[in-house]
N, C-alpha and C positions, 0 to 999 in steps of 0.2 A: 587204211583202217576199215575193218569190217564191222557192220552193225547187224545184229540179228535180234529177232523178237525175244523179249524177256517176259516172264509172267508178271501179272499185276501185283501191285503192292511194293512198298519200299522196305524190304527185309534184308538181313545180312547176306543171305545167299545170292539175292539178286544184285546187291551192291558188289559183292566179290566177282560175280560173273561180269558185271559192267566193267570193273577195273581190268579184269583179265583180257578183255577184248580191246583194250586201248594200249598202245605203245607210248607211254608218257614218261617224262624224266622223273627221277626219284623224288625231287623236291615237290613236284606237283602231286604225285601219289601220296606223299606224306601229308600235305595240306588237305587233300581230299579225305584221307583217313581220319585226321583230327576233326574235321568238320562232321564227318559221319558219326563219330563217337559222341560229338556234341548233340547231333540230331537225335540219337538214340536216348541220350540222357535227359533231354529237355521234355517237359510235358507239353501237350497242346495248349495254346493260350485259351483262357476262358474270360468270361465277362467279370470275373473277380479281379483280373489284372487291370490296373488303372488304364493302361494304354488300350486295352481291348474292351473297356467297360461298355462302349456303345456299339460293339461289333460282335455279333453272335455267330460262331462258325460250327455249332454243334451238328449241323446237317452235313458238313463236309466229311466224305468218306475217302480217305487217302488210299485205302486198299482197292479202290476202283480204278486207280491210275497206275501207269507203268513207266519204267525207264525207256529210253529211246528204242524204237523199232525200225525195221527196214522201211525205206522210202518206197511208195508204190511206183510202178513203172512210169506212170504218167500222173504226177502229183497235181491235184486240183488246188489252185491258189486263189484266194480272194483278190479282188482288184485293189490296187494301191490308190489312195485318195490324195496324197500330197504331191504327186509328181506331174500332174497335168500341166503341160506347157513348160516344163522345167528341163533344161539341158543338164543332165546329170554327169558328174565326173566318175561315178562308179555306183555299182548296185550289188547288194548281197541279199539273197533270199534263202530262208530256211522254212522247213515244215516239220512240226513236231520235234523240234530241237535238232534236226538233221539238215546239213547244208544241201541246198538244191542247186544254186548257181551263184556265181560271183564274178564280178567284172570291174576292172579299174582301167581308166584311160591310160595309155602308155605314157603320155606326157607327165602324169603324176607319179607313176611307178619309177620313171627315170630320175625323178627328183627325190626318190627315197621314201615316198609315201607307202605305207603298208595298209591294206584294206582287204578284209575277207575273213575266212573262217578262223576263229580263235583256236580251234583244235589244231589246224594245220600250222598256223603261225607260231603257236606255242612251241612246236617242235622245231620250226625253222629258225626262230629267234628266241631261244630260251632265256638268254640273259635279260633281254628287254621285257619280255612278258613276266619273268620272275620279279623284276624290279617293281612293276606296277600292279600286277594282279592281286586282288585282296587288299590293296593298300588304302583304299578309301572306305569301302563297305566292310563293316565288322562281320566276318564270316560266322561268328558265334553269337550274334545279337539275340536271335530267337530261333525257334525250331524251323521256320521257313528259310531264314537266312542260312542256317546250317545245311539244310537239305539242298539248297541251291548251290552252295559252295562245294558240297561233296559230289554232286551228281550233274553239274552243268555239262552240256555238250552243245555243239553246233553254234556256239556264240560267235560274236563278231569283234574284231579288233580294228580300230582306226588309229594309226600312228602318223603324225605329221612331223617331219624333222624340223630342226631349228631353222627359223627364218623363212620357211616355205609357206606361201600363201596359196591355198586351194580355192580358186574362185568359182568352182562348180560344185553344187551340193552333192554330197554322198548320201545314198539312200539305203536303208536297211528295212527289209520286210520280214517279220517273224509271224508265220501263219500256223494255225492249228487245224487239224482235221476234227471231225465230230468225235467227241469222246477222247481226244488226244491229250498228250501232256507236252508242255513246253517248259524246258529248264534252261532256256537260253541266257546268255550273259553278254553284256556289251561293255567293252573297255575302250575308252577314247582317251588318247594321250596327245596333247599338243605341246611340242617342245618349245623352248624359248623363242618368242617372237613369231611363232607360227599362227596361221589363221585358217579356219575351216567352218563349213556349215554342214551339219549332219541331220538328216530327216529320218526319223525312226517310226515305224508303224507296227502295231500288233493287231492281228485280225483273224477271224475264223473261229471255229469251235462250235458254232451253232448253239444248240441247247444243252451241250455238255462238254466240259473241258477243264483243264487244270494248268495253271501257270504259276511257277514261283521262280523268280529271277532277280538279277541285280544289274544295276547300271553304275559304272564308275567313270567319272569325268575328271581327268587330270589336266589342269590348265596351268602350264608352267609360266615363269616370269615373262611378262610382256605379250603373252599369247591372247588370241581372241577366238572364242568359240560361240557359235550360235547352234543350239541344239533344240530340236523339236521332237517331242514324243507324243504320238497320237495313239491312245489306247481305244481300240474299236473292236474288242472281242465280241463274240456272239453272246446272246442273252443268258446262256447257261454256264458261262465260264467263271471259275473261281480264280481270282487274280491276287497274287501276293508279291510284293516287290520292295526291294531296298535299293534306293537310288541316292548317290552322293556325289557332289562335286567338290573338288579341292582347288581353290583359286589362289594363285601365288601373286607375287609382287607385280603391281602395275598391269595385271592381266584382267581380262573382262569376260564375263559369261552372260549370254542371254539364253535363258532356259524356258521354253514354252511347253506346257502340258495341255493336251486335250483329252479329257476323260469322259468317254461317251458310252462304252460298252461294259459287258460283264454282268454276272449275276451278283457277285459280291467282290469288292476290291478293297484291299488294305495295303496302302502304299506309304512308306516312309521316304520323304524327299528331303535330304539334308544338303546344305551348302556350308562349307567351311572356308573362311577367308583367312589365309595363313601368311600373306605377304603384304606389307604396307602398300597402299594404293590399289588394292584389289577391288573389283567392282562386280556385283552380281545383280542381274535383273531376272526375276522369276515371274512368269505369267501362267495363270491357270484358268482353263475354261472347263466347266463340268456341266453335264446335262444328264438327268436321270429320268427314267420312265418305268412303268410297270411296278415290280417289287424290287427294283434294283437297290443295292446298298453300296455306296461308295464312301470310303473313309480315307482321307488324306491327312497325314501328319507332316508338317513342314518345320524345319529348323534352319534358322539363319544364325550361324555361329561366327562371331567375330573373335578371332584368336589373337589379333595384333592390332596396332593402332592405325588410324587414317584409312579405314576401309568403308565401303558403302554397299548396302544391300537394299533392294526395293522389291517387295513381293506384292502382287495383286492377283487374287483368286476370285473368280465369279462363278456362281452356280445357279442353275435353274432346275426346278423339279416339277414333275407332273405325276399323275396317278397316285400310287401308294408308295412312292420311292422315298429314299432317305439319303441325305448327304451329311457327312461329318467332316468338318475341317477343324484341325487343332494346330495352331501355329505358335512357334516360340522364337523370340529373338534372344539370343544369349550372348552377352558381352563379357569376355574373360577379363580378369584383373590386368591392368596395363593396356587394354585396348582403347586408349584414349582417342578422342576425335572421331569416334564411330558415328556414322550416319546411317540409321536403319529405319526402315518403314515396312509395315505389313498391313494388308487390308483384305477382308473377305466379305463379299456381298452375295446375298442369295435372293432369288426371285421365286416365290412359291406359286405355282400355277393351278394347284388343286387343293381342296381343303383337307385331303388325307395325306399329303406329302409333308415331310418334316426335315428341317435343316438345323443341325447343331453346329454352331460356330464359336470357337473358343480361342481367342488370341491370348498371347502371354508374353511377358517380359521377364528376363532374369539378367540383371545388370550388376556387374562387379567393378565398374570403373565410374569415375565421377565427372568426366568431361565428355559427355556424349549427347547425341540427339537421337532419341528412339521414340517412334510413335506407332500406334496401331489402332485398328478399329474394325468393326464388323457390323453387318446389318442383315436382317431377314424380314421379308414382307411379302404380302400378296400382290398380285398384279393389280394395278390401279383401274377400277371400273370406270372412273371418269375418263381416263385416257382411252379406254376401249370405246366408250360412248362417243367421245369426240371423233375418233377415227371412223366409226361406223356412220356418223352423220355425213361423212364425206365419201360414202359409197363403198367402203370396205366391208367385207364379211367379218364376222367375229374372229374367225381363224386368221384372216389376213391381218387384222388389227393386232392380235396377240403376237403373230410372227414379227410384225414390225416393232412392237414394244420390246420383245425379247432381243431382236437384233440391236436395237438401241441400247439395251441394258449391257450387252456384251461389247459394244463398240469401243468402250474405254480400253478393253484388253486388246481388241483387234488393232487399235491405233498404235499399240506398242510393238506389234509384230511386223518386222520389216520385210518378210518374205510373202509376196503376193499370193502364191499358190497355197500357202498355209492359211492365210486369212480366208480365202475363198472356200477351201475345203472344210474348214471348221464352220463357216457360215452356212454352207449347203447342208452339211451333216446335221446341224442343229435344226435348221429349217424343216428338214424332212421329218423330224421327230415330233414336232408340235402338233398336238391334237386339239380338237375343238371342245370347249366346255361351255356349259350354260352359265 
């Protein structure tokens, strides 16, 4: 597959040029065209739309960004944060939506594990990819979902066959160059009884960049998936993402999100429990600074009986930043014996930062246990005073209080490298306030 530079902007002629340079099966071309038509037909979201009421994107200029370009001869990549001291089973790296490298230990490939470029694997395993691609995330949900579905490239596929347990984490790094565009897509499929851990990082872009993408997690009956997503874009990156997990009978998912970077992020994170006995735990850590605006919309949807979901999001804010979290537990008719919980807590470190926390319940069954809650408050001056009386500086005291605030989430993360990486990344961001 040859990639060449295309002019900026997402226009019909650039889309046709993009398609003409890819040798893809007819079914995929058809789905891309349908999504492209949807992208052209939909308006940009505005603050008059309920979902976007707290997120203003009027300063976004899509015509400044472009479809994939050629890789530089020696691509400069940001360092990975999640892999220190971890023996990986495989690693895939992309830059500006283009594959840079990929590697999978032979022991896993011999067991039928597929891991690497979604571009290439869609051609090599068309029936498998056709079965699951676009099956979780609605490609026509909004303008960004449609653009991602139409123009993705350089994505990653993880497929673990029935009964295979991958006991070494697989790592995916999606990087941006300054002013670059990332239209990556991640598809993870664990077949019946399979087990795997996937660590995914997004980084780079510096003071300018654009990402719109999708993550689809398919957890088949009896499978177990631990998925970590660390969003660590540069301070000028626009980040739009649709992420959804479908968890089947007696399967379990532990999904951890670290949201630290970006200029503005709007992320929809949905979990659907579709088989009895399905279990999903969702952990979120968010930290904002400067004028960052991060908006996360979560949905825990119980489509069938006897399922459990547990969501805990914690955010800390400093400077003039803003966090928006809007969560919903939805219980469908007949989803009896549902056990669902959601909570969002926010720690405000400066008087100009703002947190909007909006939990919600929509229940259409009568034998369920669903609880939710949210809090937002300033850092406790008495705690700072108490710590400083024992010789700590104010900054050290605030760092300790923030670490304690996030500890409840860290305690739920079973992967040591992830706990340490999130703790270090947050600790480096804390500034000193009077």
